N, C-alpha and C positions, 0 to 999 in steps of 0.2 A: 675885875681885880683893881685894888687900890693902886695908886702910883707906887711903883717900886722904889725902894730906898736902898742905900748901900748896905752891904753886909760884910762881916769879917770872914775870911777864908783861912783856915788853919791847915797847913800841910805838915804831916807827921811822917817821918821815915822810920820804920821799925824793921830790923833785920831779925829773921828767925831761921830755924833749920827745917821748916816745913811750909807747904803751900796752904795758906789760910782757907782758900775756897775749897780745896780738896779734903781738908782735915775735918770739916764739920764744926770747927770752932768759930766763934763770933769775933767781931772787932773788939768787943769788950774783953774777951778772953786774951786777945793779943796785947791789948793795952795793959792788962793786969800782969801778963808775963814780962812786958817791958819794964814795968815798975819794980817787979820783984826778982828780976835777974835771969829768967829763962829765955828772954829775947833782949835785943839791944835797940834802944832809940838813939839814932845818930843825929837827928836834926828835927827841930820844931820851928816853924816860921808862921807868923800870922800877918796877913796883909788885909788892908781895907779895899774892897772892890766897890766902887761907886755905882757901877751899873752891872750887877751880877747876872742879869739876863743876857749880857753881851760877852760874858766870860767864856773861855774855851771849853770849860766844863760847867755849864750853868746849872744851878740848883733847880729843883722843882719849886717854883715860886709860890705855888698854892700852899706849900708847907709853911711858909712865912707870912703870907698875906691871904686872909679869908676874903672871898669875893663879896661878902656882906659887910665888910669893914667900910667905914665912912672916912677913912683918912688916917 
């Protein structure tokens, strides 16, 4: 894996009247509902994480960095 670099982490809070995981809907469906009024987005915050692999909820770094990348 190439040396990890910082990433942006966006935290979005969306309130709805159902359980997303149990409903069969996707995250995209929930975002759509927040945009068009069936759910409510109460907060959006983006932060820069210099060492994402050390974050409390680290991302799958392979998603961002291909092991064949040269830098």
